[in-house]
N, C-alpha and C positions, 0 to 999 in steps of 0.2 A: 468311206466311213460311215460302217451302218449305225442307223442309231435304233435304238429299240428300249421299251418302258421297262421300267426297276422291275415290271412282275409278269409272269405267266399270264395268258387271255382269262383262265378258267382263276384262277385267285384275286385278278382285278380286282372287279364289280367289289370285293368283299376288304383284299388290302388298303385299298384306295381310301373308304371310311375312314380304317383306324388312323390311317397317315396324311389326309388331306384335312382341314379345320373347315367347313361349312362345306364339302365338294356339291354335297345336294343340291345346294342355294344356288349355286352357279350358274346351274341350267333353270333354274327358276327367275335368276335375275334373266337371264336372255330370255326366255318365254316373255317374262312382260313386257320385255323393252322391245319386241317386233311386234307385239298386241299394241301396244302403245301407239307406236309407229305404221303401224298398216289396220286397215279395216277387212281387208281380206287376202285373199287365198298368196303366197308369195312362193317364189321362187328359191331354193336354199340349197349352200353347198354346205355337208357340213367335214372339215378339213380335218386328217386324224380322228376317225369316228369312233375307236376304239371298239368298245363292246356295245353303243347304241344307244349311249342312256340321252344325250342331247338331242339326237333324230329322235327317239321315241315321242318325248315333246314336239318335237319341230314337226312329226309327221301330222300331227292333229291343226297344225298352220300353215301348210306347204301341199298346194297343187301337183310342184317337182323337188322332189329330196333326192339327191345325190350325197351320197356318204362312201368317202375315199379312207382311205386309210394303207401302211405299206405292209401291213399284215393280214397274210390270208386267213390266221387262226383266229383276228382279231375281226373280220369281215362275215367269218363263219356264225361267229355268236352274235355278232348283228343282226343279221340276217334272221334268224331264229326270231329276234325279238322284235322285229320292225315288220309287220304283217298288212303292207300299203302297196296296192297297185303304182301308186306315186312314185317308189323307191328305186336307185339302182346303184347298185354296187361297183366301188372301182377302186383297183388295185394299184393303188398308185403314193409316191408320195404329192408332197406340198411341191413341191421343186420342179416333179412332173408335168402339170398339170398346165394345160394349153386352152382354157376356157377363156374367151373372150366377151364383156357384157352381156352374161348372161342371168345374173342371178342377182333378187333382190336383198338377199344376205347368203353372208358367210361365215361360221363360225371356225373357229381351234379353240379347245379348251386342254389345256394343259399339253401342246404339242411343239413349242418351237425351242423350249429353253432347251431343249437338247443337242441344240445347232451350234457349230459353230456360225462365228459373225458374218461371212459372206452369203453361208447358207438359210441363214436367218433371214437377211436380206431377200435373197431369191425368191424365199417362200411366200413372207408377208405381201411383196408386188406381185406374186402370181394371184392372190387372194385378190389384191385388187385390181389386179386385170380381168378378175373374172366376175366383176357387179359390172351391174349397168352402173348408170350416171347416177347419184344419189343415192345407191347403196349404201350398207353398211355390213360393214366387218366387226364382229364381238370376239375379243378374242381374252382368255382367261390365262395370266401364265405364272410362276415362278419369279419373283423377282430381287435387285438385289436389293437392299435399306441403303441408303448414301453414306454413312458411318460406319466405321468399327465399333463403335458403344453399340449403332444400333442391328448391327450382323450378330454381336454377340447376342443379344440381349432374344432376337428373333430366333436365333438357333433354340437356345436354351428355351422358352416357351415352344418351338416345335416338338423338341424333345418330352419335353412333360405332358403334352396334349397326346401324345402318342403314344405315352407307359399310360396313360390315365385310360386311355384306348384300346389297351390289352395288346401290345406290342412287346415285345421281350425287350430287357436293354441292350443285348448283342442287336436283334434287329435294328432298336432305336438309332445306335452306334455308326452301324452298317449305312445307314437311311443319309443320314449327317454327315456321314464322312465323303459322301458321292457331291458335299456340296463345291461347287463349282471343281469340280473336277469329269463327273460323268455327265454333268449337263452345265449353263453356264448363264447363269442369272444376268439380268440387267435393272439398271435403278428403273424407275417410274416413268423420267423425264426420260432416260435414255429411249425408253419403248416410245414414247410420245413422238419424239425425235426422229426416229426411226421411222416408225407410221407417217407421218408427213413426206417425209422423203422419199418414201416409195407411193408415193400419188392421194394421200386421203388431203381432204382441203379442211375437215375436222376430225379433230382427237379430243374425247373427253375421258378420263376416271369413271368408272361406273361402280366398282368394288374394289374392296383393301381389306384385308386381314391378314395376321400371322405375317405367311411371304410371300401370299398373294393376291394377284393383281387383275382385276377388269378392266378391258379399253374399248370402248365404239372408236371406230375412223367412218365417217364421212365420205363416199366417194366426191 
């Protein structure tokens, strides 16, 4: 099954701000963590790079930057955004990666919730494989609340946010209807458990807002 984003590449940057609360902050938080943990330049793999928003910040901190996406359209946009001799562009999904012990930092922002359970496990395992010992994996993903009450409240708040940021009623309803049908969120505790099972010795929650969570794993 081919997994694709909800928007075309041209729409993505504009629409994502209307859809995901605090989405610009995700990238800033990741860059801040990297700056806190590393004093020099790092080798950095950005999985599911999209239009290159994460990599743009990462390019300032990396002496090797690999941008990976399964969409050639996304990579074309990223190539225009990232003007750096250290940048490499790879047309592959996370599950196709074969890197072993090559990077200090691996990131994946809003990527793996489109995958079925076995695909997600494989993708996160590939990210772990790509890291050197003590390297860090930071991921932001849609997550599922623990209870039915939490799910209903969170979806209502998410709908309210989107309407307040310019999306139409039909757009909002179409987006919310995708929950657990076109993408498959898991709880934060399930995220943590999965990351530990994939080889991370430390897993911590970095961020939580609306129905998005950021987690860090240390190999």
